[in-house]
N, CA and C atoms as an extended XYZ file, in Angstrom:
537
Properties=species:S:1:pos:R:3:atomname:S:1:resname:S:1:resid:I:1 pbc="F F F"
N        -4.917       -7.546      -16.355 N   MET     1
C        -4.811       -6.140      -16.716 CA  MET     1
C        -6.225       -5.551      -16.776 C   MET     1
N        -6.505       -4.595      -15.920 N   PRO     2
C        -7.817       -3.956      -15.988 CA  PRO     2
C        -7.994       -3.207      -17.326 C   PRO     2
N        -9.131       -3.426      -17.977 N   ALA     3
C        -9.394       -2.819      -19.286 CA  ALA     3
C        -9.346       -1.298      -19.230 C   ALA     3
N        -9.819       -0.712      -18.132 N   ASP     4
C        -9.810        0.757      -18.033 CA  ASP     4
C        -8.390        1.304      -17.940 C   ASP     4
N        -7.491        0.565      -17.313 N   VAL     5
C        -6.091        0.999      -17.214 CA  VAL     5
C        -5.449        0.938      -18.599 C   VAL     5
N        -5.659       -0.154      -19.309 N   LEU     6
C        -5.099       -0.283      -20.651 CA  LEU     6
C        -5.643        0.825      -21.557 C   LEU     6
N        -6.918        1.131      -21.436 N   ALA     7
C        -7.549        2.153      -22.278 CA  ALA     7
C        -6.979        3.546      -22.033 C   ALA     7
N        -6.523        3.834      -20.825 N   ARG     8
C        -5.961        5.169      -20.541 CA  ARG     8
C        -4.439        5.203      -20.654 C   ARG     8
N        -3.855        4.088      -21.097 N   SER     9
C        -2.408        4.022      -21.299 CA  SER     9
C        -2.083        4.335      -22.760 C   SER     9
N        -0.805        4.253      -23.103 N   THR    10
C        -0.364        4.488      -24.481 CA  THR    10
C        -0.364        3.209      -25.310 C   THR    10
N        -0.849        2.091      -24.736 N   TRP    11
C        -0.823        0.824      -25.470 CA  TRP    11
C        -1.732        0.898      -26.694 C   TRP    11
N        -1.253        0.290      -27.783 N   GLN    12
C        -2.018        0.129      -29.022 CA  GLN    12
C        -1.520       -1.152      -29.681 C   GLN    12
N        -2.282       -1.712      -30.622 N   PRO    13
C        -1.862       -2.988      -31.231 CA  PRO    13
C        -0.487       -2.949      -31.896 C   PRO    13
N        -0.023       -1.799      -32.351 N   ALA    14
C         1.290       -1.704      -33.008 CA  ALA    14
C         2.465       -1.779      -32.025 C   ALA    14
N         2.197       -1.683      -30.745 N   CYS    15
C         3.281       -1.719      -29.743 CA  CYS    15
C         4.022       -3.052      -29.812 C   CYS    15
N         5.304       -3.073      -29.441 N   PRO    16
C         6.092       -4.306      -29.518 CA  PRO    16
C         5.826       -5.300      -28.386 C   PRO    16
N         4.820       -5.038      -27.566 N   VAL    17
C         4.463       -5.957      -26.485 CA  VAL    17
C         2.948       -6.154      -26.523 C   VAL    17
N         2.522       -7.382      -26.323 N   LYS    18
C         1.091       -7.675      -26.273 CA  LYS    18
C         0.528       -7.133      -24.959 C   LYS    18
N        -0.709       -6.718      -24.993 N   ALA    19
C        -1.360       -6.248      -23.764 CA  ALA    19
C        -1.334       -7.343      -22.696 C   ALA    19
N        -1.466       -8.591      -23.124 N   SER    20
C        -1.473       -9.708      -22.177 CA  SER    20
C        -0.109       -9.936      -21.523 C   SER    20
N         0.960       -9.325      -22.085 N   ASP    21
C         2.299       -9.448      -21.511 CA  ASP    21
C         2.647       -8.291      -20.579 C   ASP    21
N         1.697       -7.379      -20.372 N   LEU    22
C         1.898       -6.277      -19.425 CA  LEU    22
C         1.224       -6.622      -18.104 C   LEU    22
N         1.786       -6.101      -17.037 N   ARG    23
C         1.201       -6.278      -15.705 CA  ARG    23
C         0.959       -4.908      -15.090 C   ARG    23
N        -0.172       -4.802      -14.399 N   TYR    24
C        -0.549       -3.575      -13.701 CA  TYR    24
C        -0.142       -3.723      -12.241 C   TYR    24
N         0.735       -2.833      -11.788 N   LEU    25
C         1.213       -2.871      -10.409 CA  LEU    25
C         0.706       -1.655       -9.652 C   LEU    25
N         0.339       -1.861       -8.411 N   THR    26
C         0.112       -0.735       -7.504 CA  THR    26
C         1.121       -0.907       -6.381 C   THR    26
N         1.835        0.186       -6.082 N   MET    27
C         2.923        0.111       -5.116 CA  MET    27
C         2.924        1.340       -4.224 C   MET    27
N         3.390        1.155       -3.011 N   SER    28
C         3.528        2.274       -2.074 CA  SER    28
C         4.819        3.022       -2.343 C   SER    28
N         4.769        4.337       -2.134 N   PHE    29
C         5.973        5.158       -2.248 CA  PHE    29
C         5.866        6.336       -1.292 C   PHE    29
N         7.027        6.873       -0.924 N   TRP    30
C         7.076        8.076       -0.094 CA  TRP    30
C         7.055        9.284       -1.016 C   TRP    30
N         6.155       10.202       -0.755 N   GLY    31
C         6.052       11.410       -1.555 CA  GLY    31
C         7.017       12.479       -1.075 C   GLY    31
N         7.138       13.533       -1.869 N   PHE    32
C         7.962       14.669       -1.476 CA  PHE    32
C         7.364       15.376       -0.258 C   PHE    32
N         6.109       15.077        0.037 N   ASP    33
C         5.437       15.652        1.206 CA  ASP    33
C         5.709       14.861        2.479 C   ASP    33
N         6.551       13.796        2.380 N   GLY    34
C         6.898       12.998        3.555 CA  GLY    34
C         5.836       11.986        3.947 C   GLY    34
N         4.807       11.831        3.119 N   ARG    35
C         3.723       10.896        3.425 CA  ARG    35
C         3.758        9.709        2.458 C   ARG    35
N         3.195        8.592        2.912 N   ALA    36
C         3.093        7.405        2.058 CA  ALA    36
C         1.933        7.577        1.081 C   ALA    36
N         2.146        7.137       -0.149 N   HIS    37
C         1.137        7.203       -1.198 CA  HIS    37
C         1.114        5.865       -1.927 C   HIS    37
N         0.083        5.648       -2.736 N   THR    38
C         0.008        4.475       -3.595 CA  THR    38
C         0.056        4.950       -5.036 C   THR    38
N         0.957        4.359       -5.816 N   GLY    39
C         1.079        4.693       -7.223 CA  GLY    39
C         0.785        3.484       -8.077 C   GLY    39
N         0.811        3.697       -9.376 N   GLU    40
C         0.517        2.628      -10.318 CA  GLU    40
C         1.529        2.634      -11.445 C   GLU    40
N         1.741        1.461      -12.033 N   MET    41
C         2.729        1.319      -13.093 CA  MET    41
C         2.356        0.118      -13.965 C   MET    41
N         2.567        0.259      -15.268 N   LEU    42
C         2.469       -0.871      -16.197 CA  LEU    42
C         3.881       -1.321      -16.514 C   LEU    42
N         4.131       -2.623      -16.422 N   VAL    43
C         5.453       -3.176      -16.706 CA  VAL    43
C         5.300       -4.483      -17.469 C   VAL    43
N         6.370       -4.929      -18.093 N   ASN    44
C         6.395       -6.221      -18.745 CA  ASN    44
C         6.293       -7.308      -17.675 C   ASN    44
N         5.530       -8.346      -17.962 N   ALA    45
C         5.367       -9.448      -17.008 CA  ALA    45
C         6.712      -10.016      -16.575 C   ALA    45
N         7.702      -10.039      -17.503 N   ARG    46
C         9.033      -10.579      -17.175 CA  ARG    46
C         9.721       -9.785      -16.072 C   ARG    46
N         9.388       -8.502      -15.935 N   GLY    47
C        10.055       -7.671      -14.938 CA  GLY    47
C         9.214       -7.325      -13.726 C   GLY    47
N         7.961       -7.785      -13.682 N   ALA    48
C         7.036       -7.359      -12.628 CA  ALA    48
C         7.531       -7.685      -11.217 C   ALA    48
N         7.991       -8.895      -10.995 N   ALA    49
C         8.442       -9.271       -9.647 CA  ALA    49
C         9.650       -8.440       -9.227 C   ALA    49
N        10.599       -8.240      -10.142 N   GLY    50
C        11.785       -7.449       -9.829 CA  GLY    50
C        11.445       -5.999       -9.549 C   GLY    50
N        10.565       -5.417      -10.350 N   ILE    51
C        10.173       -4.019      -10.142 CA  ILE    51
C         9.464       -3.859       -8.798 C   ILE    51
N         8.614       -4.808       -8.464 N   THR    52
C         7.939       -4.764       -7.162 CA  THR    52
C         8.976       -4.787       -6.037 C   THR    52
N        10.004       -5.620       -6.190 N   LYS    53
C        11.073       -5.694       -5.182 CA  LYS    53
C        11.829       -4.364       -5.097 C   LYS    53
N        12.177       -3.782       -6.256 N   VAL    54
C        12.904       -2.504       -6.280 CA  VAL    54
C        12.128       -1.432       -5.532 C   VAL    54
N        10.847       -1.286       -5.857 N   PHE    55
C        10.088       -0.206       -5.226 CA  PHE    55
C         9.778       -0.498       -3.761 C   PHE    55
N         9.777       -1.772       -3.371 N   GLY    56
C         9.697       -2.112       -1.946 CA  GLY    56
C        10.954       -1.639       -1.219 C   GLY    56
N        12.114       -1.817       -1.861 N   GLN    57
C        13.374       -1.358       -1.263 CA  GLN    57
C        13.435        0.172       -1.207 C   GLN    57
N        12.935        0.836       -2.251 N   LEU    58
C        12.938        2.304       -2.244 CA  LEU    58
C        11.994        2.833       -1.169 C   LEU    58
N        10.880        2.147       -0.951 N   PHE    59
C         9.962        2.547        0.114 CA  PHE    59
C        10.657        2.387        1.469 C   PHE    59
N        11.335        1.256        1.666 N   ALA    60
C        12.042        1.015        2.930 CA  ALA    60
C        13.133        2.060        3.164 C   ALA    60
N        13.783        2.515        2.080 N   ALA    61
C        14.844        3.530        2.187 CA  ALA    61
C        14.267        4.949        2.256 C   ALA    61
N        12.949        5.072        2.149 N   ARG    62
C        12.236        6.362        2.161 CA  ARG    62
C        12.710        7.279        1.021 C   ARG    62
N        13.089        6.683       -0.116 N   PHE    63
C        13.461        7.468       -1.289 CA  PHE    63
C        12.184        8.105       -1.839 C   PHE    63
N        12.148        9.452       -1.975 N   PRO    64
C        10.907       10.109       -2.378 CA  PRO    64
C        10.656       10.115       -3.890 C   PRO    64
N         9.394        9.931       -4.237 N   LEU    65
C         8.927       10.048       -5.609 CA  LEU    65
C         7.830       11.110       -5.604 C   LEU    65
N         7.797       11.932       -6.633 N   GLU    66
C         6.734       12.937       -6.668 CA  GLU    66
C         5.390       12.298       -6.995 C   GLU    66
N         5.384       11.430       -7.995 N   GLU    67
C         4.176       10.675       -8.310 CA  GLU    67
C         4.570        9.431       -9.088 C   GLU    67
N         3.654        8.477       -9.133 N   MET    68
C         3.868        7.235       -9.872 CA  MET    68
C         2.538        6.918      -10.541 C   MET    68
N         2.538        6.991      -11.892 N   ARG    69
C         1.279        6.762      -12.594 CA  ARG    69
C         1.519        6.265      -14.013 C   ARG    69
N         0.449        5.748      -14.591 N   VAL    70
C         0.454        5.256      -15.968 CA  VAL    70
C         0.476        6.465      -16.905 C   VAL    70
N         1.327        6.420      -17.914 N   THR    71
C         1.447        7.506      -18.891 CA  THR    71
C         0.237        7.510      -19.812 C   THR    71
N        -0.353        8.690      -19.986 N   ALA    72
C        -1.533        8.866      -20.835 CA  ALA    72
C        -1.121        9.197      -22.269 C   ALA    72
N        -1.956        8.863      -23.260 N   PRO    73
C        -1.626        9.146      -24.664 CA  PRO    73
C        -1.301       10.617      -24.944 C   PRO    73
N        -1.996       11.551      -24.316 N   ALA    74
C        -1.751       12.981      -24.560 CA  ALA    74
C        -0.321       13.382      -24.193 C   ALA    74
N         0.300       12.651      -23.286 N   GLU    75
C         1.666       12.978      -22.873 CA  GLU    75
C         2.696       12.679      -23.964 C   GLU    75
N         2.347       11.834      -24.934 N   LEU    76
C         3.278       11.497      -26.009 CA  LEU    76
C         3.589       12.692      -26.906 C   LEU    76
N         2.633       13.601      -27.039 N   THR    77
C         2.827       14.751      -27.922 CA  THR    77
C         3.026       16.053      -27.156 C   THR    77
N         3.086       15.992      -25.845 N   ALA    78
C         3.312       17.200      -25.040 CA  ALA    78
C         4.741       17.689      -25.240 C   ALA    78
N         4.944       19.011      -25.266 N   PRO    79
C         6.311       19.518      -25.399 CA  PRO    79
C         7.150       19.117      -24.179 C   PRO    79
N         8.465       18.919      -24.368 N   PRO    80
C         9.329       18.454      -23.284 CA  PRO    80
C         9.760       19.568      -22.328 C   PRO    80
N         8.985       20.647      -22.286 N   THR    81
C         9.374       21.795      -21.466 CA  THR    81
C         8.883       21.684      -20.035 C   THR    81
N         7.881       20.878      -19.798 N   GLY    82
C         7.176       20.858      -18.527 CA  GLY    82
C         7.977       20.384      -17.348 C   GLY    82
N         7.325       20.465      -16.202 N   ASP    83
C         7.986       20.070      -14.963 CA  ASP    83
C         7.461       18.726      -14.474 C   ASP    83
N         6.900       17.931      -15.381 N   GLY    84
C         6.397       16.621      -14.989 CA  GLY    84
C         7.469       15.794      -14.306 C   GLY    84
N         7.066       15.093      -13.268 N   ASN    85
C         8.023       14.324      -12.484 CA  ASN    85
C         7.435       12.967      -12.124 C   ASN    85
N         6.665       12.395      -13.045 N   ALA    86
C         6.011       11.119      -12.776 CA  ALA    86
C         6.943        9.950      -13.063 C   ALA    86
N         7.107        9.097      -12.084 N   THR    87
C         7.852        7.857      -12.248 CA  THR    87
C         6.943        6.889      -12.999 C   THR    87
N         7.449        6.328      -14.095 N   SER    88
C         6.623        5.439      -14.917 CA  SER    88
C         7.499        4.419      -15.634 C   SER    88
N         6.830        3.435      -16.246 N   ALA    89
C         7.566        2.387      -16.961 CA  ALA    89
C         7.088        2.298      -18.409 C   ALA    89
N         5.990        1.588      -18.655 N   PHE    90
C         5.529        1.364      -20.020 CA  PHE    90
C         5.051        2.658      -20.676 C   PHE    90
N         5.646        2.964      -21.834 N   VAL    91
C         5.205        4.058      -22.704 CA  VAL    91
C         5.480        3.565      -24.126 C   VAL    91
N         4.458        3.414      -24.925 N   CYS    92
C         4.639        2.904      -26.285 CA  CYS    92
C         5.095        4.050      -27.185 C   CYS    92
N         6.423        4.166      -27.318 N   ARG    93
C         7.020        5.232      -28.128 CA  ARG    93
C         8.394        4.794      -28.603 C   ARG    93
N         8.876        5.449      -29.684 N   PRO    94
C        10.247        5.153      -30.120 CA  PRO    94
C        11.263        5.716      -29.126 C   PRO    94
N        12.478        5.235      -29.217 N   ALA    95
C        13.572        5.792      -28.420 CA  ALA    95
C        13.779        7.249      -28.854 C   ALA    95
N        14.218        8.100      -27.932 N   ARG    96
C        14.377        9.526      -28.218 CA  ARG    96
C        15.268        9.745      -29.436 C   ARG    96
N        14.724       10.451      -30.422 N   GLY    97
C        15.478       10.789      -31.626 CA  GLY    97
C        15.711        9.630      -32.578 C   GLY    97
N        14.990        8.524      -32.386 N   GLN    98
C        15.198        7.340      -33.227 CA  GLN    98
C        13.867        6.823      -33.754 C   GLN    98
N        13.947        5.847      -34.641 N   THR    99
C        12.739        5.223      -35.161 CA  THR    99
C        12.517        3.838      -34.567 C   THR    99
N        13.492        3.325      -33.834 N   THR   100
C        13.345        2.028      -33.171 CA  THR   100
C        12.607        2.221      -31.844 C   THR   100
N        11.973        1.166      -31.376 N   TRP   101
C        11.211        1.243      -30.138 CA  TRP   101
C        12.115        1.475      -28.926 C   TRP   101
N        11.635        2.259      -28.015 N   SER   102
C        12.285        2.437      -26.716 CA  SER   102
C        12.057        1.166      -25.889 C   SER   102
N        12.925        0.916      -24.921 N   ALA   103
C        12.699       -0.186      -23.982 CA  ALA   103
C        11.398        0.036      -23.206 C   ALA   103
N        10.980        1.293      -23.063 N   HIS   104
C         9.697        1.597      -22.404 CA  HIS   104
C         8.534        0.975      -23.171 C   HIS   104
N         8.645        0.891      -24.493 N   ALA   105
C         7.566        0.363      -25.331 CA  ALA   105
C         7.332       -1.131      -25.100 C   ALA   105
N         8.282       -1.793      -24.461 N   SER   106
C         8.113       -3.200      -24.082 CA  SER   106
C         7.873       -3.342      -22.586 C   SER   106
N         7.822       -2.234      -21.870 N   GLY   107
C         7.630       -2.285      -20.426 CA  GLY   107
C         8.862       -2.748      -19.685 C   GLY   107
N        10.046       -2.572      -20.312 N   LEU   108
C        11.299       -3.050      -19.719 CA  LEU   108
C        12.235       -1.898      -19.353 C   LEU   108
N        11.658       -0.741      -19.050 N   ALA   109
C        12.430        0.410      -18.586 CA  ALA   109
C        11.557        1.214      -17.631 C   ALA   109
N        12.201        1.870      -16.688 N   VAL   110
C        11.515        2.727      -15.713 CA  VAL   110
C        12.244        4.056      -15.662 C   VAL   110
N        11.485        5.148      -15.702 N   ASP   111
C        12.043        6.483      -15.478 CA  ASP   111
C        11.657        6.915      -14.076 C   ASP   111
N        12.644        7.283      -13.273 N   VAL   112
C        12.443        7.674      -11.877 CA  VAL   112
C        12.603        9.191      -11.741 C   VAL   112
N        11.564        9.858      -11.252 N   ASN   113
C        11.597       11.310      -11.029 CA  ASN   113
C        12.303       12.042      -12.173 C   ASN   113
N        11.724       12.054      -13.387 N   PRO   114
C        12.428       12.631      -14.541 CA  PRO   114
C        12.870       14.077      -14.373 C   PRO   114
N        12.120       14.874      -13.648 N   PHE   115
C        12.513       16.277      -13.480 CA  PHE   115
C        13.776       16.390      -12.628 C   PHE   115
N        13.878       15.566      -11.602 N   CYS   116
C        15.040       15.586      -10.707 CA  CYS   116
C        16.255       14.889      -11.317 C   CYS   116
N        16.031       14.131      -12.371 N   ASN   117
C        17.072       13.293      -12.970 CA  ASN   117
C        17.039       13.443      -14.491 C   ASN   117
N        17.387       14.619      -15.001 N   PRO   118
C        17.192       14.910      -16.421 CA  PRO   118
C        18.084       14.122      -17.368 C   PRO   118
N        17.579       14.042      -18.595 N   TYR   119
C        18.285       13.490      -19.747 CA  TYR   119
C        19.101       14.624      -20.339 C   TYR   119
N        20.379       14.390      -20.610 N   THR   120
C        21.205       15.418      -21.242 CA  THR   120
C        22.001       14.822      -22.393 C   THR   120
N        22.137       15.621      -23.427 N   GLN   121
C        22.992       15.267      -24.556 CA  GLN   121
C        23.512       16.587      -25.108 C   GLN   121
N        24.802       16.839      -24.906 N   GLY   122
C        25.363       18.142      -25.275 CA  GLY   122
C        24.662       19.232      -24.461 C   GLY   122
N        24.119       20.232      -25.149 N   ASP   123
C        23.407       21.323      -24.478 CA  ASP   123
C        21.936       21.021      -24.243 C   ASP   123
N        21.441       19.894      -24.754 N   LEU   124
C        20.035       19.530      -24.601 CA  LEU   124
C        19.776       18.999      -23.194 C   LEU   124
N        18.757       19.553      -22.542 N   VAL   125
C        18.317       19.087      -21.229 CA  VAL   125
C        16.821       18.808      -21.333 C   VAL   125
N        16.409       17.599      -20.966 N   LEU   126
C        14.992       17.245      -20.969 CA  LEU   126
C        14.610       16.644      -19.634 C   LEU   126
N        13.547       17.106      -18.990 N   PRO   127
C        12.717       18.231      -19.389 CA  PRO   127
C        13.513       19.537      -19.386 C   PRO   127
N        13.126       20.449      -20.284 N   GLU   128
C        13.884       21.687      -20.477 CA  GLU   128
C        13.982       22.536      -19.212 C   GLU   128
N        12.956       22.497      -18.371 N   LEU   129
C        12.966       23.311      -17.149 CA  LEU   129
C        13.809       22.697      -16.028 C   LEU   129
N        14.388       21.540      -16.265 N   ALA   130
C        15.124       20.817      -15.221 CA  ALA   130
C        16.620       21.092      -15.220 C   ALA   130
N        17.077       22.133      -15.892 N   SER   131
C        18.522       22.377      -15.996 CA  SER   131
C        19.197       22.568      -14.640 C   SER   131
N        18.474       23.021      -13.639 N   ALA   132
C        19.063       23.182      -12.306 CA  ALA   132
C        19.493       21.839      -11.708 C   ALA   132
N        18.950       20.737      -12.239 N   TYR   133
C        19.275       19.413      -11.719 CA  TYR   133
C        20.426       18.735      -12.467 C   TYR   133
N        20.999       19.408      -13.455 N   VAL   134
C        22.134       18.829      -14.173 CA  VAL   134
C        23.361       18.777      -13.267 C   VAL   134
N        23.535       19.796      -12.438 N   ASP   135
C        24.643       19.816      -11.468 CA  ASP   135
C        24.293       18.846      -10.343 C   ASP   135
N        24.947       17.720      -10.298 N   ARG   136
C        24.628       16.671       -9.328 CA  ARG   136
C        25.301       16.887       -7.979 C   ARG   136
N        26.167       17.901       -7.865 N   ALA   137
C        26.863       18.151       -6.601 CA  ALA   137
C        25.902       18.667       -5.528 C   ALA   137
N        24.883       19.400       -5.933 N   ARG   138
C        23.892       19.919       -4.980 CA  ARG   138
C        22.754       18.911       -4.880 C   ARG   138
N        22.912       17.949       -3.989 N   GLU   139
C        21.947       16.860       -3.879 CA  GLU   139
C        20.648       17.329       -3.244 C   GLU   139
N        19.543       16.936       -3.889 N   ARG   140
C        18.209       17.281       -3.412 CA  ARG   140
C        17.332       16.033       -3.417 C   ARG   140
N        16.223       16.056       -2.662 N   PRO   141
C        15.345       14.877       -2.609 CA  PRO   141
C        14.905       14.434       -4.002 C   PRO   141
N        14.901       13.115       -4.196 N   GLY   142
C        14.446       12.545       -5.453 CA  GLY   142
C        15.519       12.367       -6.505 C   GLY   142
N        16.716       12.872       -6.236 N   MET   143
C        17.808       12.710       -7.194 CA  MET   143
C        18.410       11.317       -7.066 C   MET   143
N        18.698       10.718       -8.225 N   VAL   144
C        19.392        9.434       -8.268 CA  VAL   144
C        20.870        9.741       -8.434 C   VAL   144
N        21.690        9.144       -7.581 N   GLN   145
C        23.136        9.360       -7.614 CA  GLN   145
C        23.854        8.015       -7.740 C   GLN   145
N        25.012        8.016       -8.346 N   ALA   146
C        25.801        6.793       -8.505 CA  ALA   146
C        25.952        6.084       -7.159 C   ALA   146
N        25.658        4.799       -7.148 N   GLY   147
C        25.831        3.975       -5.955 CA  GLY   147
C        24.752        4.108       -4.904 C   GLY   147
N        23.725        4.928       -5.141 N   ASP   148
C        22.700        5.113       -4.112 CA  ASP   148
C        21.725        3.926       -4.062 C   ASP   148
N        20.739        4.007       -3.164 N   ALA   149
C        19.798        2.903       -2.957 CA  ALA   149
C        19.036        2.562       -4.236 C   ALA   149
N        18.723        3.565       -5.047 N   THR   150
C        17.983        3.325       -6.284 CA  THR   150
C        18.838        2.543       -7.271 C   THR   150
N        20.040        3.000       -7.506 N   VAL   151
C        20.949        2.326       -8.442 CA  VAL   151
C        21.228        0.897       -7.959 C   VAL   151
N        21.460        0.731       -6.671 N   ARG   152
C        21.744       -0.604       -6.123 CA  ARG   152
C        20.540       -1.538       -6.265 C   ARG   152
N        19.327       -1.023       -6.013 N   ALA   153
C        18.124       -1.862       -6.093 CA  ALA   153
C        17.881       -2.347       -7.523 C   ALA   153
N        18.036       -1.458       -8.496 N   PHE   154
C        17.861       -1.882       -9.894 CA  PHE   154
C        18.984       -2.821      -10.322 C   PHE   154
N        20.218       -2.548       -9.897 N   ALA   155
C        21.344       -3.425      -10.256 CA  ALA   155
C        21.122       -4.831       -9.705 C   ALA   155
N        20.502       -4.935       -8.543 N   ALA   156
C        20.262       -6.241       -7.927 CA  ALA   156
C        19.307       -7.104       -8.741 C   ALA   156
N        18.474       -6.485       -9.596 N   ILE   157
C        17.590       -7.279      -10.457 CA  ILE   157
C        18.136       -7.352      -11.891 C   ILE   157
N        19.386       -6.882      -12.075 N   GLY   158
C        20.052       -6.994      -13.371 CA  GLY   158
C        19.761       -5.857      -14.339 C   GLY   158
N        19.199       -4.748      -13.851 N   TRP   159
C        18.895       -3.603      -14.708 CA  TRP   159
C        20.034       -2.590      -14.634 C   TRP   159
N        20.265       -1.890      -15.741 N   SER   160
C        21.333       -0.889      -15.784 CA  SER   160
C        20.750        0.519      -15.707 C   SER   160
N        21.621        1.470      -15.402 N   TRP   161
C        21.232        2.868      -15.192 CA  TRP   161
C        21.805        3.752      -16.296 C   TRP   161
N        20.941        4.555      -16.913 N   GLY   162
C        21.357        5.492      -17.959 CA  GLY   162
C        22.232        6.616      -17.455 C   GLY   162
N        22.344        6.786      -16.156 N   GLY   163
C        23.214        7.804      -15.582 CA  GLY   163
C        24.692        7.478      -15.743 C   GLY   163
N        25.000        6.232      -16.110 N   THR   164
C        26.399        5.850      -16.338 CA  THR   164
C        26.790        6.033      -17.801 C   THR   164
N        25.827        6.310      -18.666 N   TRP   165
C        26.126        6.508      -20.085 CA  TRP   165
C        26.876        7.821      -20.274 C   TRP   165
N        27.645        7.911      -21.347 N   THR   166
C        28.400        9.129      -21.645 CA  THR   166
C        27.541       10.128      -22.404 C   THR   166
N        26.972        9.721      -23.532 N   SER   167
C        26.114       10.618      -24.306 CA  SER   167
C        25.122        9.785      -25.100 C   SER   167
N        23.849        9.903      -24.820 N   PRO   168
C        23.279       10.804      -23.832 CA  PRO   168
C        23.516       10.275      -22.414 C   PRO   168
N        23.301       11.136      -21.443 N   LYS   169
C        23.296       10.744      -20.033 CA  LYS   169
C        21.826       10.811      -19.619 C   LYS   169
N        21.265        9.662      -19.274 N   ASP   170
C        19.829        9.558      -19.004 CA  ASP   170
C        19.634        9.172      -17.539 C   ASP   170
N        19.748       10.162      -16.669 N   ARG   171
C        19.782        9.934      -15.220 CA  ARG   171
C        18.495        9.338      -14.641 C   ARG   171
N        17.371        9.533      -15.335 N   MET   172
C        16.080        9.011      -14.847 CA  MET   172
C        15.878        7.537      -15.201 C   MET   172
N        16.639        7.016      -16.156 N   HIS   173
C        16.341        5.785      -16.881 CA  HIS   173
C        17.027        4.548      -16.326 C   HIS   173
N        16.218        3.529      -16.032 N   PHE   174
C        16.705        2.205      -15.655 CA  PHE   174
C        16.129        1.219      -16.653 C   PHE   174
N        16.941        0.254      -17.086 N   THR   175
C        16.493       -0.624      -18.165 CA  THR   175
C        16.980       -2.056      -18.009 C   THR   175
N        16.128       -2.987      -18.435 N   ALA   176
C        16.494       -4.395      -18.467 CA  ALA   176
C        17.236       -4.737      -19.746 C   ALA   176
N        17.131       -3.876      -20.766 N   THR   177
C        17.698       -4.195      -22.082 CA  THR   177
C        19.031       -3.529      -22.353 C   THR   177
N        19.432       -2.593      -21.513 N   GLY   178
C        20.670       -1.858      -21.745 CA  GLY   178
C        20.461       -0.623      -22.610 C   GLY   178
N        19.227       -0.391      -23.057 N   HIS   179
C        18.911        0.768      -23.905 CA  HIS   179
C        17.868        1.653      -23.243 C   HIS   179
């Protein structure tokens, strides 16, 4: 793990995963601009090989990602109104609306194109500006849909999709822990 990457991440000693148990990945992805890019991600060592395989399959399927980067500490306190669409994994934070750790805090969850695949619970839509993406009938680039290449690739490594949950419905979220 490069020290500079850890320093610009949300990792801190209180996190439920040791820094030595995280892996820094750089992976190719197709951007919304139709060009190949290189992104970065921090993940739990237990999931690194599987995540690398998933994103290799998404690259082969030309599934577009807007960006892929390590989450910065300032993003933890940013309001959820923005149009951020960064695909990421490790974020040392509690689960939304809870005091227990999120699976992201252990590096065992990935959010894919959060703006295109919003979290919903009742009338709540996060990110708030992503309400146009709640209607899944109008398919657009970067959207994850039931049975698509993204869902199949994560299922092949034993990860589940939050888009199958009833409430909340977390369309961006893939997890090794079921949470």
